[in-house]
C-alpha positions, 0 to 999 in steps of 0.5 A: 592216606590222603582220605584219612587226613581229609577225614581228620580235618573235616570229619565224616559227612556220613553218619557213623554206623552202629558199633558192633559189640565184640563178644569175648567168651568166658566160661565160668565154672560152678566155683566162679558162678555159684549157681545152686542147682536146686533153684533151676526148674526141673521142667527147664532142665528137661527141655535143655536135656531133650534138645541136647539128646537130639544133638542140639545146643541148649541153654537157659538164658537171659533173666533166669541166669541173671537171677540164678547168679544173684541167688534168686529163684527165677519166676520164668525160664527161657531156653536158647537153642540152635534148633529151629522153631519147627525142630523144637516143636516136633520134640515136645507134645505141647508146643506152640510157635507164636510171634511175628517179629521173631518166632519163638516156641511155647512148651507147656508142662501143665500150667508151667511155660518154658519159652524156647528161642532160636539163636538169632543172627548178629545183624538186623540191617536187612530187616524191615524197619519203620521210618524211626528205625524200629525193627518190625520183623526179624526172623534171621537165625544165627550162631550163639555169639551172635545171639549174645550180641543181639541181646539187650543188656550184658547181665542178660546175655549169659547162658547156663548149661545145667548138664555141665553147670557152666555159664558162658559169658560173652560181654562181661555180664558177671563183672557188671553183676558184681559192680551192680551196673546195667549196661546195654550191649552195643551202641545205645542209640542204635539199640534203643531205635531198634526197639524203643521198649528197651528204655523201659526195660532199663528202668525196670531192671535198674529199680528192681535190681538196685543197679546203676545205669551205665552213663553211656546207656542212660545218656540217650534216654531223655532225647529218644523217650518219644520213640516209645510212641511209635511202639504198638500199645499192646507191647507197651502195656505188657512192659508196664504190666511187668513193671508194676508187678515187679515187686518194686513198682513204686521205685519203677515209677519214680525211676520212670519220672526221673528219666522222663519216660512216663509221659505218654504212658502215665502222663497224669502221674506227675498231676496225682503225685503233686497233690497230697491226697493223690500222692499218698493214695498211689504210694500206699497202693504200689507199696501194698502191691509190692508187699504182695509180690514179695509174699508170693501172693497174686496181684490184679492188673485191674486193681493196680490201674484202678488205683493209679487212675482213680484220682483222674476219675475222682476229678472228672466225677466232681466236675460232672456233678459240678455241672448238675449231673447226678452222682451215679451217672457222673461216676459212670461218665467219668469212668468212661472218659478215663478208660477211653483215654487210657485204652487208646494210649495203654491198650487196656484189655477189656477184662482189665477195664471191666474190673476197674469199672467194677471197683470204681462203681462199688465205692459209693455203694459202701456209703449205704449201710442199711436194710439188705444192701450190705448183704447184696454187696458182699456177694458182688464177685469183685467185693474183695477188691472193692473193699481193699480199694476202700481201705486204701482211700481211708488210709490215705485220708480221702474218706473217714476210717470208720467206713472202712473199718465197718465194712471190714468187720461186717465182712468178718463177723457172723450174722448176729454181728452183722445185724448188730452192726446194721442196728447201730445206724452208723453216721457217715461223715462226708468224704474228703474231696482231694481236689474239690473246689468250694463249688465241687465240695458242695456236690450232692451226696451220692446215693446207692447205685441200686436205689438210683431214681429217675431224674424226673422224680428226683428233680421233683422231690428236690423242688418239694424240699425247697424252703418256703419264703418266710411269711411277711411280718404282721 
């Protein structure tokens, strides 16, 4: 009694422990949840049935259940079970255990991948953590209610059993879906500290689903955003790729800015979006990407990041030319600078970086439309991506629309049409310089990459072309 009175007057000297979310199970019937079985993957059903036939519990879980409740066919299906990874692996011919922080099993059916996780334990207090509280490794298995408590958001903590067609809802996820609210399970500060990537996931789900972030879930983000710097860059890159390929990339990036989460990820975003041409270019690129996702078409990560980082390359390219560097070498130097910086912060894979470099390097080559050069260029394996990039530049006002139209027509027409286009001898106007100063705007026109000449020869030719001094008047 005395201790309680002292605490009431002076408060606690020690910090309060993280609140443990209390699971209150609700079993929802078909009439209550309304999931259409036709939207459920046959391979996911096969995995749950195989596990259940062996006496294990098995449910479709997470984002797949959320999407099914929203009437959307999920792209991926995850399974949660009380079987251990080794037990799961023994039941399927093509199954592979992966993961360090928490082991999971990938079950393959052709190109279709089903991810199977074992129910996790409710506490990570004994798990190894870094100095900031991020959980480094946690292979603690547990029961289903504990697993539900360990999940990040209420709308992702529901379990669907295809056999009985029931949904188990432990944390009011169904109610939050109906209210279009995104709410984290447990104490937000503690959950973000355990895994800072959850702050990026909050933004992605809010933008993708059009949900409002609950006030208590949003409040700590601005203060704790810097914790993302301590997350391995590979994990951050994976999350950024999910964000950009969500079909709501533009909304996600705007939400990132509003929550202050883009610093350290894409810090140049503020600079680009504050410039008219940069903002229009990025907006068009992301809008086109979102439209492709909605149409079920594939998207290229290399193209996405090439678009996001193009204006940084453009600025550095103009700076190199202003110091006397020749255009083609200057472009390669600018690309090297940008890729090196972003590889350190975003862990860009080598293949993606190579695609980005090809797209950027192709842009000046589009200016040369004579001889055999156009025929050689359309054979480039990345030509289609390079042309799409050129079309975006034209649409944003960076270059003349005529250039993009000419190449689009050259690609689609037959040989006779191509010869006619080449015979027309098109005149190319100077590209619009997005951030150029008068000095930068006076930079030399870039020659074709295939016809770049040695610096010594170019310098000699330049000297030869210098105008002579006018003769003295007689």
